[in-house]
N, C-alpha and C positions, 0 to 999 in steps of 0.2 A: 349468293354464298358470301360469307364473311371474308373481309380483306385479308390477304395473305399475311401471316405473321413473319416477323423479322427472323432470319436464321439465327439459330443459337451458335454458340462458339464451336460446339461439337459438329453441328450440321455444316457450318462453313469449312471447318477442317476437313470433313468427309468430302464435301462437294469439290473443294479445290484439288485434294489429292486424288480422287477419282477421275476428275477431269484430266488432270495432268498425265495420269496412268494411261487412260485411253488415248490421249493425244500422242504420247510417246510411241506407243505401239502402232498406231496408224501412220505416224511419221516414218517409222522403220519400213512398213509396207509401201508407201507411196513414193519414197525418195528415188526409187530406181525407175519409175515410169518415164521421166524425160530423159533418161540416159541409157536405158537398156539397149535400144536399137542401135546406138552409136558405139558405146564402149564394149557392149557385148559381142560386136563383130570380131574382137580379138581372141574370143574363146574357142577352144578347139571344137570342131563340129557345128559351129554356129551357122544357122540358116534363118531367114526371116521367120519360117514357121516355128522353129524351135525357140527363138527368142520371143516371139509373141507368146508361146505356151509358158515361157519362164516368167513373163510379165503377169500372166493371169492365173497361173496354176495355184497360187495361194487361194484364190477364190473357190476352187473346187473343194479343197480340204476343209476350209472355213465353212462352206455351205453344208457340208456333210456333218460336221461335228457341232455346229452352233447350238442347235436345239438339245442334243444329248448332253453337251457340257452345262447347259443351264439346268437340266434336270438333275445332273449329278450334283450340282452345287446345292440344290434343295436338300439332298440326302446327306452329303458329307460336309457341307459348309462352303461358303463363298471363297474364303481366302485359300484353302488348299486347292481349289480348282484354278484360281487366279495365278497363284505361285507356280503350280504345275504347268500352266499354259505359257506363262513367261519363260520358264526353263526350256520347254519345247521350242519356243519361239528363238530364243537365244542360240540353241543348238542348231537350228536351221540356218540361222544367220552365219554361224562360224563355219558351217559346211559350205554355204555359198561364198563366203569370203576366201576360203581356201581352195575353191574349185578352179581347175584349169581348163574344163570342158563346160560346155552349155548343159550337159546333162547333170553335173554336179550342181550347177545353179539351179536347175529345175527341182531337183531333190531338195535343196536347201529352201527354195521358196515354198514347196509344198509343205515342208515341215513348219515353216513360219505360219502359214494358214492353219496348220493343225493346232497351234496354240490358241484355241477359240475361247477367248475370255470376254468377249462382248456382253453376252447374256448374263454372266455371272457378276459383271460390273454393274450393269443396270439393275439387277436384283439387289445388289449391295447398296445402291442409292436408296431403294425403297426401304431396306432395313434400318438405314441411318437417317432418314428424314421423316418429318411429320407430313401427314396427308396435305395440309394446307400449304407446305413449301415444296411439295414434290415436283410440280410443274416447273417451278423456278430451277430446281436442282437438275431436272432433265434438260432444261433449255441450256444450261451451262455446259453439260456434257455434249449437247448437240454443237454448240458454238465451238467447243474444244476441238471436235472432229473437223469442222470446216477450217479452223485456223491451221490445224495440223496439215491438211491437205495443202493449203496455200503455201505454208512454210516449206513443205517437203518438195514442191515444184521449184522453189527458189534455191534451197539448199542442195538438191540432187546435183545440178550441173556443177555448182561450186565445189562440193566434195569431189566429185569425179575428176575434176580438173587437177586436184591435188594427189590423187592416188587411185583413180579408176573405181570400178565397181566394188573391189575388195575393201576399200576405205569405207564405203557406204555401208557394206555389211557388217564390218567390224564395229563401226559406231552404233549400228542398230543392235548388236549383241550387247554392247556396253549399256545402252539405254534400257534393254529388256532386264539386265541384272540389276540395274538401279531401280527398276520398277518392282522387283522382288522386295528390295529393302523398304521401298515406299509402302508396299502392301503390308509387311510384317511389322513395321515400326511407326509408321505415320497415320495409315487408315485406322480409325477407331474400331474396336472389335464390337459387332452388333449382337443384339438379341435377335436371332434369325426369325423373320416374319414371313409366313406364307402369304403371298400376294399375287393374285392371278393377272393383275394388270402390269406386272414387271416380269414375271416368270412363265415360261411356256410349260403347259401340262400336256403331256403326250396325248391323253384321251381327248383333250380340247383341240389340240393341233389337228387330229384326224377329222374332228368336226368342222373346223374352220377351213380345212383344205377343200371342202365341198361348198364354202360360202361364196356364191357368185359375185356378191357385192363387192368382195375384197380383191378379186382377181385382176381387174383393170389396174389397180395400184400395184399389185404384185408384178404384173407384166411390165408396167411402167418403170419401176425401179430396176428391173432386170435389164430393160433396154437402155435405160439411162447409163447404168454403169458398164454395160457392154460397149457403148459408144465411147465412154470416158477412156477405157483402156484401148480400145481399137484405134482411136485417133492418135494416140501416143505411140503407136506402131509407126505411123506415117509423119507426124508433125516434126519431130526432132530432125529427121532426114530433110524435110522440106526447108526448115530454117537454115540448115547447113548448106543446102544447095543455093539458097539466096545470099550466101557469102558471110553468114553469121557463125563464128567459130563456136564450138560446143560449150566452152567456158563462159561464153558471153549470153547463153540462152537465158540464164537467170534474170538478166535486165529486160528481157521481154516479159517473162512471166510475172515479175513483181508488180509493175504498173498495172498491168492487164487485170490481175487478180484483185488489186486494191480498188480499181474503178469499177469492176464488175460487182464487187461486194456492195459499194456505194449506190450503184444503180438498182441492186436488189431490194434494198431496205424499204423504200416506199411502197413497192409492190406487195411485199409480205405484209406491211401494215394495212394495205387495202384489202388483201386476201382475208385477213383475220378480223379487222375492225369493221369493214363494210361487207363482209361476208361475200367476197367474190373470188373465192378460192378456185372455183372451176375455170373461170375466166383467166386468172393469173396463170394457172397451170397450163392452159391451152396457149397462152401467150408465150410462156417459156419453151413449150414444144414447138411452136411456130418459128420462134427466133433460132432454135437449134436446127430445124429442118432447113431454113433458108440459108443459114450459115454453112452448113455442110455442103449444099449444092454449090455455093460460091467458093468454098474451099477447092473444089474439083477444078476451078478455073483461076485460082490465085497465081500470079506470076511475079510478085515482088514482095519484098520484106514488109513494106507498109501494109500490104493486103493482108498478110498474116497476122500482124499485130492487131489490125481492126477486127479481124474475123475471129481471132482468139478472145478478144474482149467480148464480142457478141456471143460467142459459144458459151463462155464461162458465166455471162449474165443469164442466159437461158438455163444453163446447168444449175446455177445457185437457186434460180426461182423454183425449179422442180425439186431439187434436193431438199430445200426448206419445207416445201408445200405438201409432198406426198405423204411423209410420215405424219404430219398434222392431220391431213385428211383421213388417213387410216385410223388414227386414234379416235376421231370423231365418230366413225361409223362402226368400229368394232363393237361387238355385243358386250353387254355388261359382264364382267368377270372373264372376258376372252381376249382382252388387249395384249397381254403378255404373249399368248399363243399365237395371235394374228401378227404381231410384231416379230416373233420368231421366224414365221414363214416368210415375212417381208424381207427380213434381214439375209435369210438363206437365199432368197431369189436375187437380192442385190450382190452377194458374193459369187453366186453362179453366173450371173451376168458378166462380172469381171473376167471369170475364166473363159466363157465363151467369146467375150470380145477380143481378149488377147490372142486366143487360138484362131478365131475366124479372121482377125485383122492380119496376122501373120501369114496366113494361107493366101489370102486375096492380094496382099502386097507381093508375095513370091510368084504367084501364077498369073496375076493380071497387072494392075498398077494402082497408085494412090487415087487416081480419078474415079475408077470403078469403086474403090473402097469408100470415098466419101459420098458418092451418089447412092450407093446402096444403104449406107447409114442413114442418109436423108430420107429415103423411102421407108426405111424401118421406123423412123420417128413419126412419119406421116401416118403409117398404118396405125400406130399407138394413139396418135391424136384423134383419129376417127373412133377408136374404141372409147376413149374418155369422153369425147363429145356426145356420145350416145348414153353415157352414165348420168345418173342424176346427181346434181350438186349436193355436197354434204350438209346435213344439219350441224350447226355449231353446238356440239354437245361435249361434255367432258365426263370423266369417270370418277365416281366417289366410292369409297369402301367404308362400310360401317361395321364395326365389331359388335357381336352380340354375345350375351351370356344366357345360356339355357335355351329354352324352346322359342321359336317365333311362330305365332299363329298366322293362319291364312288371313285373318282380319287385319293384323298389323301390316302385312304385306299389301293388302288392298289400300290401306290407309297411306302407306308410303307411295304407291302408284297414283293416288289421288292428288298428292301435293303438287303445287304449282311448279313447273319446270321439269318434272320427272317424266321421262318417256319410256324407261325400262327398269325393271326391278329383277334381280336374280339372287335367290338365297342359296348359299353353299354351306350346308350345315356342317359338313366335315372339317371345314375351315373355320367355322365360327364366325362367318361374315356374310354380309349382304352387299352386293355390288349394284350400283345405280348408274344410269346414263341420265345426265341432267344438263339443263341450261343454266350455266354459271350465273347469268344474271338474275334468273328468277328463282333459283333454288335456294331454300333456307335450311341450313345444316341444324340449327337448333330444333326446328319442327320435326325433322327426321329423327334426330337423336331422342327427342321426347317420346316419339311413337315407340321406339325400341327399348326405352328405359335406360338410355346411355347418356351420360352428361356431355361427352365431347366427341361422340363418334368413335373413330379409331384411336385406340390408346397407343401412343408412340412407344416402341420398344417392347411391347408385349405380344404374346402369341395370340391373344384373344382381343 
């Protein structure tokens, strides 16, 4: 394929504003994770089970509304869905900020998850960027999510030390309202482009639900995020028992997350450049499983510092690799639908992790929790070990005008580097799965009588 073009001014503005919008929303969701089990004890009716539910309930509403919100954005536009979602998110934050009981916080967190705008943001990225720059744009969004998670774990304890959970929720509401203004006045207005690599299509979702090749990854992201929320049911309490005051927890998370990110980078390069993604994913799963077993035996602050470093190293490896793996194996023209299912499973995992973690901590102890989570990760590692490693393919969309003959489709399929061709006449597009190193866009465009393939900003 041709070398990626430089981002235009409009594309750069779109990517930066959308990345910041996504990051601000995720920041609001994640800041309570390291403090809920400590500060939440002051809420009326608080129990470990209910606090765990409060931590994870956003995942349930997010999972239920993720795909419908994306489909709605195809009909009424991206910005109305995003603005509406941010308003719902802000309302949930204010309810939680003013709550005196754990039930009020649960309702607020459920509303936060109800502001499901992730799929609409990803579709808007597609509307505002050219095909050759889309992977770069998506990578920027992904980086912003990872950064927001890291910042949230550091900011959460610090903000809670200044005013408790209510301070976090009030700031979250302010961030959501700021996001409304960013959406309305900073993000460019797109010419909405139907694109099945970014938007879920309900008919295609039903089809991909039966795609067995995708389910190891869907299960993997479910377990990964269930573990992530579940361990934060126990870890803040463990740090406090080791003599570390809650307001000092940020000083543990900050260096741990920085070092874990640095350790992740070379492995991700190996996964992509040397095509060792399955090995890297299994490495991440193994690190997490061993770390969780060791957490059940940790008895000093330094044990927890080292184990958190190892945990987030493994977590980052899997968090970065699994969506890349899925994008490589999703059928041509189905990546948006496959990613919709994947994201829904991710958020559902957060809900189950919070609920299950709170229940185990209340009825048993943290040692049982960590051992159970380790066994769960080993179970998934066995599933992925039996799976075939992914071919390193990428998706390409070619816009077409008029009829496309069977002969043209055969010619496209015969091109070097092409492994799959899918014509969607109703959308006026052909989707290909290709090897980026071998595929020649000019040859494909010549076959369908198009000079540049997809025409940026046009419906066709």
